[in-house]
Backbone as CSV, one residue per row, in Angstrom:
resi,resn,N_x,N_y,N_z,CA_x,CA_y,CA_z,C_x,C_y,C_z
1,MET,102.533,136.422,70.328,102.383,135.565,69.173,103.723,134.915,68.857
2,LEU,103.646,133.644,68.473,104.838,132.888,68.096,104.833,132.743,66.578
3,PHE,105.886,133.199,65.940,105.970,133.197,64.483,106.766,131.994,64.005
4,ASP,106.205,131.271,63.030,106.900,130.093,62.522,107.929,130.484,61.461
5,SER,108.677,129.513,60.999,109.762,129.793,60.053,109.234,130.300,58.714
6,THR,108.063,129.849,58.293,107.504,130.341,57.034,107.306,131.849,57.101
7,PHE,106.784,132.331,58.211,106.605,133.776,58.369,107.949,134.493,58.285
8,LEU,108.953,133.975,58.982,110.268,134.615,58.986,110.874,134.639,57.589
9,ILE,110.720,133.550,56.858,111.224,133.472,55.481,110.518,134.498,54.613
10,HIS,109.210,134.620,54.766,108.457,135.612,54.000,108.855,137.026,54.396
11,LEU,109.006,137.280,55.684,109.391,138.608,56.155,110.748,139.024,55.591
12,ALA,111.642,138.079,55.441,112.970,138.371,54.893,112.940,138.601,53.386
13,GLY,111.828,138.282,52.752,111.722,138.462,51.310,112.276,137.309,50.503
14,HIS,112.487,136.169,51.143,113.065,135.022,50.440,112.080,134.345,49.498
15,ARG,110.823,134.700,49.552,109.812,134.106,48.666,109.098,135.172,47.828
16,GLY,109.710,136.338,47.704,109.146,137.373,46.850,108.491,138.507,47.613
17,ARG,108.244,139.565,46.867,107.731,140.791,47.447,106.330,140.640,48.034
18,ALA,105.456,139.912,47.365,104.074,139.783,47.854,104.036,139.134,49.237
19,HIS,104.829,138.094,49.434,104.868,137.438,50.749,105.491,138.357,51.799
20,ARG,106.543,139.082,51.410,107.175,140.010,52.354,106.185,141.085,52.784
21,GLN,105.446,141.631,51.826,104.475,142.675,52.156,103.358,142.147,53.056
22,ALA,102.907,140.933,52.807,101.866,140.342,53.665,102.377,140.194,55.093
23,ALA,103.611,139.742,55.241,104.201,139.590,56.577,104.364,140.953,57.250
24,GLN,104.821,141.946,56.502,104.993,143.288,57.058,103.654,143.887,57.487
25,ARG,102.617,143.690,56.675,101.282,144.203,57.033,100.774,143.548,58.316
26,PHE,101.008,142.243,58.442,100.561,141.548,59.650,101.265,142.116,60.877
27,LEU,102.571,142.298,60.789,103.313,142.868,61.926,102.823,144.270,62.256
28,ALA,102.596,145.082,61.232,102.134,146.455,61.459,100.764,146.462,62.138
29,ALA,99.895,145.539,61.751,98.556,145.467,62.339,98.587,144.994,63.787
30,HIS,99.660,144.345,64.177,99.798,143.822,65.542,101.008,144.444,66.239
31,GLY,101.299,145.676,65.884,102.515,146.337,66.332,102.704,146.472,67.822
32,ASP,101.625,146.447,68.590,101.762,146.628,70.033,101.901,145.302,70.783
33,GLU,101.878,144.189,70.070,101.974,142.876,70.717,103.419,142.375,70.701
34,PRO,103.837,141.683,71.753,105.194,141.116,71.750,105.312,140.022,70.692
35,VAL,106.496,139.922,70.097,106.722,138.939,69.036,107.770,137.931,69.476
36,TYR,107.444,136.665,69.247,108.316,135.562,69.640,108.527,134.640,68.451
37,THR,109.607,133.908,68.489,109.802,132.772,67.600,110.442,131.666,68.419
38,SER,110.301,130.459,67.949,110.892,129.336,68.680,112.330,129.126,68.213
39,ARG,113.116,128.457,69.024,114.493,128.145,68.629,114.503,127.272,67.376
40,VAL,113.498,126.404,67.235,113.425,125.542,66.051,113.138,126.372,64.805
41,ALA,112.177,127.301,64.864,111.895,128.173,63.722,113.109,129.043,63.414
42,TRP,113.796,129.503,64.460,115.027,130.284,64.294,116.033,129.485,63.462
43,ALA,116.227,128.218,63.809,117.195,127.371,63.097,116.753,127.099,61.663
44,GLU,115.466,126.859,61.452,114.973,126.637,60.087,115.190,127.875,59.231
45,PHE,114.927,129.051,59.792,115.156,130.293,59.057,116.640,130.470,58.762
46,ALA,117.484,130.254,59.754,118.931,130.443,59.584,119.493,129.534,58.499
47,GLU,118.922,128.360,58.354,119.388,127.406,57.342,119.341,128.005,55.938
48,GLY,118.349,128.844,55.672,118.194,129.417,54.342,118.829,130.776,54.138
49,CYS,119.524,131.286,55.137,120.119,132.620,55.037,121.562,132.554,54.554
50,ALA,121.968,133.630,53.912,123.316,133.701,53.358,124.379,133.785,54.442
51,ASN,124.061,134.479,55.533,125.074,134.641,56.582,124.409,134.936,57.928
52,GLN,125.214,134.871,58.951,124.724,135.067,60.316,124.191,136.477,60.533
53,ASP,124.799,137.469,59.888,124.341,138.851,60.060,122.890,139.021,59.618
54,GLU,122.515,138.372,58.514,121.136,138.457,58.039,120.176,137.869,59.070
55,VAL,120.547,136.741,59.642,119.708,136.091,60.652,119.524,137.012,61.853
56,LEU,120.616,137.507,62.380,120.555,138.344,63.582,119.817,139.650,63.338
57,ARG,120.005,140.247,62.157,119.335,141.506,61.833,117.821,141.312,61.772
58,LEU,117.367,140.298,61.048,115.932,140.109,60.894,115.272,139.653,62.191
59,LEU,115.954,138.827,62.949,115.340,138.264,64.154,115.528,139.125,65.400
60,GLU,116.199,140.244,65.266,116.469,141.119,66.416,115.208,141.497,67.192
61,PRO,114.076,141.815,66.532,112.885,142.186,67.310,112.177,141.013,67.989
62,PHE,112.518,139.796,67.614,111.824,138.614,68.123,112.526,138.051,69.350
63,ALA,111.763,137.815,70.397,112.302,137.083,71.548,112.279,135.602,71.175
64,VAL,113.381,134.918,71.416,113.468,133.498,71.070,113.043,132.668,72.274
65,VAL,112.045,131.821,72.052,111.535,130.953,73.100,112.275,129.623,73.001
66,GLU,112.885,129.233,74.098,113.709,128.024,74.115,112.878,126.785,74.436
67,ILE,113.426,125.651,74.071,112.817,124.372,74.418,113.175,124.055,75.867
68,ASN,112.169,123.681,76.629,112.393,123.269,78.018,111.636,121.955,78.258
69,GLU,111.604,121.511,79.491,110.958,120.235,79.789,109.465,120.255,79.467
70,HIS,108.802,121.376,79.751,107.369,121.479,79.463,107.113,121.374,77.957
71,VAL,107.941,122.049,77.162,107.818,121.965,75.701,108.049,120.523,75.245
72,ALA,109.056,119.869,75.815,109.371,118.491,75.425,108.213,117.539,75.729
73,TRP,107.621,117.671,76.911,106.468,116.835,77.246,105.304,117.122,76.304
74,THR,105.090,118.389,75.992,104.011,118.762,75.080,104.265,118.180,73.693
75,ALA,105.500,118.248,73.225,105.850,117.684,71.912,105.608,116.181,71.877
76,SER,105.961,115.498,72.951,105.755,114.044,72.977,104.266,113.703,72.933
77,ARG,103.459,114.495,73.616,102.003,114.280,73.600,101.435,114.526,72.202
78,ILE,101.878,115.610,71.552,101.406,115.926,70.197,101.793,114.814,69.228
79,ALA,103.049,114.401,69.265,103.530,113.366,68.342,102.753,112.064,68.522
80,ARG,102.544,111.675,69.753,101.812,110.439,70.052,100.369,110.541,69.538
81,ASP,99.723,111.676,69.792,98.339,111.870,69.370,98.217,111.866,67.847
82,LEU,99.092,112.599,67.162,99.015,112.663,65.704,99.316,111.310,65.078
83,ASP,100.273,110.600,65.636,100.604,109.270,65.131,99.424,108.314,65.321
84,ARG,98.810,108.370,66.477,97.657,107.514,66.769,96.515,107.779,65.797
85,ARG,96.328,109.048,65.417,95.245,109.423,64.502,95.639,109.310,63.032
86,GLY,96.901,108.954,62.757,97.357,108.837,61.372,97.461,110.171,60.666
87,LEU,97.780,111.229,61.414,97.875,112.588,60.871,99.234,113.207,61.187
88,PRO,100.309,112.570,60.796,101.622,113.089,61.193,101.949,114.433,60.534
89,ILE,102.754,115.204,61.235,103.369,116.405,60.663,104.865,116.266,60.940
90,GLY,105.665,117.099,60.334,107.107,116.994,60.513,107.534,117.226,61.955
91,ASP,108.667,116.635,62.301,109.184,116.773,63.668,109.383,118.229,64.067
92,ASN,109.957,119.038,63.177,110.171,120.443,63.526,108.849,121.158,63.785
93,ASP,107.831,120.833,62.998,106.523,121.458,63.214,105.904,121.014,64.537
94,ILE,106.170,119.786,64.939,105.707,119.340,66.261,106.357,120.190,67.345
95,TRP,107.661,120.426,67.240,108.367,121.247,68.233,107.856,122.687,68.240
96,ILE,107.584,123.236,67.059,107.073,124.609,66.978,105.680,124.685,67.603
97,ALA,104.810,123.743,67.261,103.461,123.713,67.845,103.523,123.514,69.353
98,ALA,104.406,122.631,69.799,104.547,122.376,71.240,105.012,123.623,71.975
99,THR,105.896,124.380,71.359,106.373,125.621,71.975,105.220,126.607,72.125
100,ALA,104.420,126.756,71.065,103.269,127.665,71.131,102.292,127.229,72.222
101,LEU,101.989,125.949,72.280,101.057,125.455,73.303,101.622,125.614,74.712
102,ALA,102.873,125.243,74.892,103.480,125.295,76.228,103.545,126.720,76.767
103,TYR,103.786,127.677,75.884,103.886,129.071,76.311,102.566,129.827,76.135
104,ARG,101.531,129.108,75.718,100.192,129.685,75.529,100.209,130.886,74.587
105,LEU,100.844,130.678,73.442,100.941,131.718,72.428,100.238,131.253,71.158
106,PRO,99.516,132.155,70.484,98.985,131.772,69.178,100.142,131.637,68.187
107,LEU,100.013,130.706,67.262,101.037,130.479,66.251,100.656,131.222,64.981
108,VAL,101.565,132.042,64.476,101.345,132.769,63.231,102.007,131.978,62.112
109,SER,101.187,131.569,61.132,101.686,130.700,60.069,100.808,130.804,58.834
110,ARG,101.378,130.470,57.691,100.602,130.305,56.466,100.150,128.856,56.318
111,ASN,100.571,128.000,57.217,100.267,126.570,57.144,99.169,126.178,58.133
112,ALA,98.103,126.958,58.174,97.044,126.727,59.163,96.433,125.337,59.026
113,ARG,96.193,124.893,57.808,95.578,123.577,57.622,96.469,122.468,58.180
114,HIS,97.756,122.636,57.997,98.747,121.680,58.491,98.761,121.671,60.024
115,PHE,98.878,122.844,60.625,98.955,122.949,62.082,97.610,122.698,62.766
116,ALA,96.506,122.794,62.015,95.182,122.559,62.600,95.021,121.126,63.096
117,ARG,95.909,120.238,62.714,95.873,118.854,63.200,96.210,118.768,64.687
118,VAL,96.828,119.827,65.217,97.280,119.824,66.614,96.157,120.358,67.496
119,PRO,95.558,119.513,68.329,94.451,119.950,69.180,94.860,121.073,70.136
120,GLY,93.984,122.080,70.223,94.192,123.160,71.175,95.110,124.266,70.709
121,LEU,95.718,124.115,69.527,96.651,125.129,69.034,95.877,126.276,68.398
122,SER,96.131,127.491,68.868,95.528,128.687,68.292,96.416,129.153,67.140
123,ILE,95.815,129.340,65.963,96.582,129.672,64.760,96.063,130.972,64.175
124,GLU,96.986,131.852,63.816,96.646,133.092,63.123,97.327,133.063,61.767
125,GLU,96.535,133.260,60.716,97.099,133.322,59.369,97.353,134.770,58.989
126,TYR,98.260,134.966,58.063,98.550,136.316,57.569,98.433,136.345,56.068
């Protein structure tokens, strides 16, 4: 599963205890599955953290999936399709969705309605 920045922010407790607990429960329920985040979600999360130690501590269990040529081609296809349909999403969300699609990982997010605009993307809410 690929976790978006909203999940990471909630897991860190930056949006309150209820969101942190929901994120923790989701992880506990899927404890035997590998956990990934994208480099873009990593950067979005780091932007809101007080220091590098907090980022590294929280993200230690997550394997970071990097952007490669396949992700880039997938992102360009998503952006073109959403633009053509008049359903744009933010550039960072395009990169996160493209990473999930390219690596064939379900995306874990609270923004399911937003990401549902991306054809073929498997989304898990928590």
